[in-house]
N, C-alpha and C positions, 0 to 999 in steps of 0.2 A: 583514402581511408580504406583499409582492408582490401587493397588492390588485388584483383583477381579472385576474391572470395565471394561466394554467393551470400545472399540474405536468406536465411532459413527461418520460417515461421512454423512452429510445431505446437500441437496441443500437448499439455503436460498431464492431462487427464482425459477421461472418456475414450474416444476412438483413436486418439493419438495421431490424428491426421497431420500431414506435413506439406508445406508448399515451399519450393525452392525457386528463388528469383536469381537467375544467373545470366551473365552475358548481356544481351540486349534487353532482357526483362527487368534489369536493375532499374531503380528509380532514376529518372532523367536528370534531376537537379541535385543529386546526392541526398543526404539525410541530415536534417537539422536536429541537433540534440541540445537539450538545455533543461533548465528548471528554475525554481525559485526557492528562497528560504522563507518558510512560513513563520511569522512572528505575530505577537500581540503587543502593541505598544500602548502604555498608559502614562498620561501626564498628571502627576500628583501635585497639588497645590504646594507652593513653596520650594519646589525642586526645579532646577534649570534643565536637568537631564531626565529624559523619559525613561521609565522602567520598561524594559523589553524582555518578554518571555519568548524564548526560541522553541518552536514546536516541531522542528525538523525540516527536511527538504521535501519538495514536491517536484517530481519529474514532469516535464511537458510531454504532451502527446507527441508521438512520432507520426509524421505524414509521409507516405510513400506515394509517388505518382510516376506512372510510366506507361508503356505501350507494349501490348502483346501482338506480335505479327507472325502469321503462319510462314511467310517467306523468309523471315529472319531465323525462325526456328528450324526451317528446312522440311516441314511436313504439314499437311492439311489438318485442321482441327485443333492446333496448338493453342490459339488465342482463346477459343471457347472453353477448352479444357482447363486452362489456367484461370479463367474467369470463374468457372465452376468450382475449382479447388479453393480459391480465395473466398468465394461466397459460402462454401461449406464451413470454413473457419469462422466466418462472421455469424452464420446462423447456428453454429454449434454452441455458441455462448460458453466456451470453455476457457480455462486459464491457459495461456500460451506463453511461449518463449520466442522472442525475436532475436536472432543472433546474426551478426555480420562478422564472420570469422571469429577470432577471439578479441577483436578490437572493441566490439560493442555487444553486450548481452543485456536484454531487458525482458522482464516478465510482466504480463498483464493480459489485456483483452483486446480483441479486434473490435473496436468500437463502431467503426463505420466502413462500409465498402461501397464505392460508387463506380459504375462502369459506363463507358461511353462506347456504344457499338457503332463504329464508323462503317464497317462492313463485317461480314461473317469472319473474315480472315484478319481483321484489324480491330482490336479492342483496347481502348484506353482504360486505365485503372487509377483510382485514388483510394488509398487505404489509410485509415487513422487507427493507430495502435495506442491504447490508453495504458500508460506505464503504471504499474503497481509496485514494482520492485526493480532496483538497479543492481547490476552485478557488483559494483564497488560499495554498495551500501553496507554500513557497519551493522553486523548482526549481534544482538545482545544475547549472550549465552544464558541459558536457564541457570538459576542459582541451585547448586547442589546442597543438600542437607542430609544429616544423618536421620535414620529412622528411629523414632523413640521406642523405648522398651516399655512394657507394662509398668515396671517399677518407676520409670521416669514420669509416666502419665499419672500414676498414683500420687507421687510427690507433688506434681503440678496441681492436681485437684485439691490436695490438702492445703497448699499455699493459697489457692483461690478461695477456699472456704474460710481460711484464716483472714484473708483480706476482706471478704464480704462481711464477716462478723464484725470486724473493726470499723468498716464503713457504716454498718447499721448503728453501731454505738456512736460514731461521730455524727451521723444524721440526727439521732435522738438528742445528743448534746446541743446541736445547733437549734433544733426545734424548741428545746427547753429555754435556751438563751433568748430566742426570738419571742417566745411567749412572755417571758419575764420582762423583756424590754418593752413589749406592747403594753403590758399591765402597768409598768412604771410610767410610761408616757400618758396613759389614760388617767392615772392617778394624779399626775402633776399638771394636767392641763386645766 
């Protein structure tokens, strides 16, 4: 997957910090990607089939686990610097993008960062990225509408006044019928 491409995690707001995981810094076991369809299922009496309301999809959190080593990077301080950069993304609490080349792009938050300090030059990392938006998610475009003119608004108000007047007349007629019906029932009881 995304052979030779780094994983880049960048803030989309705030300080716009960025961490690049490349080469030996990449996750050891790859990256597990998935999700689930969110539904509400109701079984109504007399129906053999459940009524299912589809509420969309929910992406699973992405877990990255690997190792930073100064000797693999080729200079002292690399492991601690990478740990500090990932920790800054976590503590920054900003909306981020995680991209592995063009193969995988997800947006969300760095939910958890755990570090294992084996030695100063060797730091294990486990990062949990909470996905809020997937690159292939269908985006619903806003509905475009024409701006109403003052004449249109005036006509709409006249129509509403007309409807309210007729509704008032209808309510008065219903009240009269109900009063007459109540009087008839009392008289015949």
